[in-house]
N, C-alpha and C positions, 0 to 999 in steps of 0.2 A: 408492448414494449419497445422500447428506441432499436432504430435499427443499427444504433451506434454501441448496444449492448444486445449481444447477438446470447439466446439463451437452448440450451438443447438438454434431454435429458438422455443418458444412455448406462443401461442398468443398473440402476438407481443413484448416478453420479451427475449432481445437477453441474454442468459447462458455465459458466460465465465467460463469454468473450466481449474482451472491450475490441470495440471495431471502430477505430478511425485513425486510420492509417494514415492518412493525407496530412494530420496533426500529429503524428506520433503517438497516438493515442491518449492524447492531453484530453482530461478530464473536465466534465460539465457540469455543472448542479444539475440537470438533469438526466445524467448519466452517472451518477453518484446515486440520486435518489434510484434510477431503476435495478441498479445491483444493489439496493438497498433493499427494495423491492423484492428481489428473486431471493436473495437471502430470506428473510422474514417467512415468505413465502414455502417456500425447501424446507425451511425447519417446522415448519409446520405440516408438512405433507408426508404421506405416508409413502405414496410413492421414490421419495427420494433419502438415500441416506448420508450421502457425502456430498460437499460443494468442491468442488473445481472453478476457481480464476485463472484466466492465461488472456493472453491476447493474439495478436496477427504474427505473420511472419518476419520474425525480426524486429518486432518492435512489441513490449510489455504495453508500458505507458510512460512516456514525459510528464507523468505529474499533472496538477491540476493548470486547465489553461492561466494562462497569467493576463490572459485580456479579462478575465471575471477579475482576478486578482490585482488587478489596475483599477478597475471598475468603483472596486470595494475600498481602494486605496484613494482614492478623489473622490469620495461622499457615495455613492453609488448604495444602489439595496447592497446590507449583508447576508443574506441568505446561508448559513454554513451545512449544507446537504452532507457536504463533506466527513463534517465533526457526527452525523448521527448515522454516515457509510463506518465510520470506525466505531463507532460505539457499538451498532449491532455485530460487526468481525468479531467484534472482543469480547461479545455473549455467546452468539451462536452456539447453539448444544453437541448438534452435528460433527464431526472431521471437516477441515478445509484443510484446502492443497491448492499450489498455486502451483504453475509451470510457467517460466521465464524464459522468453527469449528475446535476445536483443534489449535495450534500454529500460532501466528501473529506476526512476528519478523522483523523488520527493516522496510524498504518498505511495508512490509505483514502489516504492521502497519500503517504507513504513509499515502499512497493510501485510508487509510477510512477514513480520515480527508476531501477527494474532493467527500466522497459520501454524497448523500440526507438521506437516509436510510442504517442502518446498525445493524443486527441480529444475535445473538452471541449463540451459545450453552454454558451450563452451563461448558464444560470443556476446553474454549475458553482462552485463556492467549496472553496476548501483550506487546512487549517489545519489546524499541529499544536500543539495545547496542550501539550505536554509539563511544562514551568514548571508552569505554573498547577497542575499535579496533582503535583510535587513530582518530578517523575521526566527523566529525560535523554533525548536521539535515540536514535533504534534503528534498524535497518534498513540502515547502510551514512550514514546522512543527515548525521551532522556529516563526512563526507569529500564525499560525492556532492552537498548543495545549494551546500556555496563555492564546488565544482567549476564546479556550472552556472552561481549567481548572482551568485556574489560574497562575500566575509566580510560585506557589511552586511545587505543581501536577507538571506542564513542567518542572520545574527545576528537581523534580522525575524521571519521563518519561523517559528526552531526554540525561539528565545529570547523574545522577545515577543511568540509567538503571535498574530500578524495574519492574518486572515483576506485572502486572494487571491484577487482575483475570477477569472474565467476568464480576462480581458483583462489583468490584470497576471499573471496566468500566464504566457501568451502570449510576454506582453514578456522574462521571466525567462529563458524556455526550458523551464519544467517541460511546457508543453504544444505538442502540432506546429498544431494548425486549431481553430477554435472552427465548431462544427458543427451545425444546428438543431435539437433535440431530437428533433425525429420521423424524420431522417434521419442521425441518429448512428450508430448501430447498423448498421446498412445499408450506410454506409460507410464504419464500418471494417471488416466483413467485405468491403467491397470491396476495401479494401488490403490484405486479408488474401487474399484470390484474388490479388493481385497479385501478393504475395508468393510463395504456393505453386507459382507457373506461371515460376517463376525455376528454373535453375541451383543446384540443394542444395549446393553442393559450395562452388560461386564463393558463394554468395549465402553461407555458414557462415562461409566464409573474411572476408572484408568485412567481417560482421560484428562477427568477433574481434576486429578491426583497430581497428577505431570504439572499441569498448566497453573496451580495456585489460586491463590484470592485475585478473583477476579473484579471486588471492589475497591481492592489494593491499585489496577490497571485505571477503573475509571475516574478512581480517585486521583490519579496521573497526570488523566484525559484531560478533566477539569478543570484543572490548573493550568496545565498549556495554553490550555485552549483560550481563558481567560485571557492569558498574557496575548496570544499568536493575535488575538482580537483588536486588540491595543498596536499591535504593531503592523497591523493591514494600515492602520492610518499613522500612520509615523510617519514624521519626514525622510528617514530614511529608506524606507521602504518603497514610498510613493518616489525618490530619486530613481535607485534599483527598478523599477518596476517603466520609470521613462524609458532610463537610461537603456533596457534591455529591448525595446522596442526602437529606440532610434538610433539602435546599432553602434552605441559611444561609449566608453568605460563611466560608471558610476563616479558622481564627485561627493564624496560621502566628507561633510564639516568633521575635523577634529578638533576638541576642548581640551587647553591646555592644563 
């Protein structure tokens, strides 16, 4: 397991910690693979009843590492471990909790749509700047965000790229509760302990009823990723990624 993804088990709760604070916890191919492995092995383990994803102090995740996106956009290797990770969290059978402190950008936000419980600090912010980068929604967000927030808020998040504060995210139904940063992970672990103590079969059945059709979500994710991979090598995406690293405004051509 990479030291960029730390895993520990506390009273049946598997804590998966994103640990790359010097890069704002931006996620690389290897980090997605490590989280995917932890979730799959944890789902198969009798020792683990609940999964919990969190970041470091003041930082959940700035989303995908844009250097890798630029590599894809300029014709490099196109390994989409992020997609495999998202498919896993859409299909895991044990409850999934997130504890969010600070930035949650892109996949740092869309992964939360698959969590059963999400707790956030007052300083947490949520944004999906896909359109800014010449990209489209991923992770089933084009289905789940409108269902959760309504079409207007979904457009605000997925297309306008508006930053949602913790308060706004709570009002939109993205998070369950706002918790002080110094209590956040302990609070989430305690909720995990409560779930771990429940009858597992009844809990699993109830969770399945609440979550609805897994296949519908997977079909949406498959349709999204087909367009997403095409967009990775588009002229707009190349310009957006290049402009980001050159610290200049992007220049998108407009057709009349």
